[in-house]
N, C-alpha and C positions, 0 to 999 in steps of 0.2 A: 505487529505494532512495535517495529524497528526501523533503523536507518539502513539495514541490509538490502541489497538489491533482491528484488522477486524476479524468477526466472519462469517462462512458460514455453512449453513445445506445442505446436498446433498442426495437426495433420489434416490435410484438405484432398479429398479423393477426386481426381478427374477435374481437377480445376482449368477452367476455360483459358487459352492464350492470354487473352485480353486481360482477365482478372489476374493473372500472374504478372502481366506487364505493369499492372497498377501497383501491386504488391511490390514490386522491384524498384519502382520509381518512389516509393513512398519512406519516410523514415519512421513514423509511427503507426503503431497497428493497435487496435482494439476490437474485443470480441464482445458482443451482447448477448444477455440471458433473458429471463423472464422478466416482462414489463420494462423491456428497452433497459434494464440494468448493465452496467460494465463488470463482465465476470474477470477479464483480464487485460492489461494495457501495458505498452511499453515499447520501446525501440528495437527496431529488427536488427537482429544481429548476424543471422546466417538464414540462406533459404537452399533446402537440398531438394532435388526432385529425383524419384527412384520408380523403377516400376516395381509393384506388387501383385503377382499373379495376373490377372485381367485388368488391374487398375494402374494408373500412375498417381503416386503420393507427393504431395508437397509440403515438407516440412519446414514450418516457418519458427524459428528460436527468437524469442523477445525478452527483453530485460526491462524491467521497471526500476530504474534508479542508480545503474552502473556507471553513467558519467557522473552524478552526484556522489556516488562512494570513490570514485578515484580522483576526484578534482583535487588539487593541490592549491592554497591560499596563500598569498603573500599581499597584504593590504595594512593602509595606516587609516585610524579613524580618529578623528579630533574628538578631544573631551567633551562631554557634555552630552553625547551620543545617547539613546535608550538602548536597550538591549535589543528590542524588536527593529530597530533602525540598522544597528550593527549588523544584526542577521541578514536583513535585506540586501547590506551593501556587499555583503561578501557571498552571497548565494549563486552558487553555478549548478547547472545540471537540474534546476527544479524551480518552482516557484513556492512562495510562501502563501499557505493557504490560512487554517484556524491560527489565530494565536488568542490563547485562552490562559493567559497568565500575567503576573506583573510585568511593568515595563521598567524596571529603576534606571535612572540616568548614571551614567559611569563619570566618574569625577574627573579622572585622570583619561588622556589619550590611550590609543592601543595600537600596538604594533603586532599584527596577527600573521601567523606562519606557520604552514602544517598542514595536514591532512583534513579534508573538510569536514567528514563525519565525526572526528575527533573534536575540532573546535564546535560545532554544533552541539554536541553533546555536553560540552562543558559549560556552555551558554544555558542548557536546559536544566542542569546540575544546580548551577547558580540560583535558579529560579524554583528549586524543588518541582520541576515540572518533567514531562517526557517529551521527547523530541522524535518523532516517525514519519515515515514517507509512505505515500500510497498514491498511485496514479499521475506519478510526475509531480505531487504536491509535498511540501514538507508542513508539518503540523506540530506547534507547542503549546501543549496541554497540560493544565493542572489537574491533580485529582479533584474528582467530583463535577468537571466541567467538561462539556461536550456541545458541538454545534448541531448535533441531531440526536433524535431518540426514535429508533423505530421499534413498532410493534410487529411481532412475528406472529402471525395467526396461525392456529392449528390446521388449516387447510394446506399450509407449506411443508409441515412436517411429514417426512416419510417414515420414520421411527419414533420410539419414543426418546425423549431426551436421556442422555447420559448425565447423570449428576453427582458430583462426589468434590469434597472440600474445597468449596468455593469454586468450582470449575463446571461449566456446563457444556457439553459437546452435542451438536444438532447437526442431523442428516437432514438436508432439505432439498427442493425442488432447485434446478439449476438456475441461480440468480444470484448476482453479485452484490455483495454489501460493503459498506464503506468501513474500513478498518479503522478503530479508533472511535467510533459512534456508539452510544447508549443502546442496549436492545432490552426490551421488555419481553420476557417469556412467562406466560401463566403467571402473569401479575407480580413478577420477580425482574429486578432490575440488573443488566451485567454491563460491562464493557467489552466490546468486539475486539477480541485481540489477535486473532488470525483466521484465515478462511483458505482452503483448497477445494479445487473445482475438478471433478472428473466426468468429462462430458463426451466420452468416447461412445460414438453410434454401434460400435461392432462389439466390443467386449468390456467396456468400463461400466462402473456403478451407475452413471448417469445423476450424479448429486453434487450438490454443494454441502461441504461440512464446515461448520463454524465453530470456533472455540471461544465460547464467552467465558469471561473471568470476572468474580467479585473483586471490585477495585482495591480491597484490601491485599488482595494475593499479588497484584503487580508493585514493580518498584517503580518508586515516581522520582527518580533520580538518574535522568538523562535518556534512557532507552536504547 
């Protein structure tokens, strides 16, 4: 639930040449898990092909948010624009998704220059909100607000939840969850702060790990 890019490495064994060609000609790659959920998404950064015993392994590295993170902003916005409209006017490398915060109008015009993440974080701080990036989408969210709430059933739990000091860690079947959403586990509500996926057919744990946090544990000043 931050503005930092997410990085993923995907190994595909014995990929047909036709599929490899499609990947090489693509810019964005996403991988689906249980219930057709997206477990990783991003821009293709590199493709490596190597032999491994009797197999040929194609490693695809992708990043979600690197273009956003590296963007430099130079723009003038006239007076009277709202914060939401100002963010939309400067945004590069992502699209604006959930905007669940106040939208005050700025009395004076703005001359904006600098690194995009720092500028977006400053806007969020002015709203007492949190800015975060997920699947190429920027979200601005105040405490207590969320576009979605998911109920995580017992059938998807692999192990007993680990709960301490307002943090709940879940080990689940391989499925993607929307970071920043609310989640209800055994009747208690948390914010989905982070997730990681280990879906290695050969030696991995084959699970999704979710870190759920009581909202009072999160900083709501920027993200």
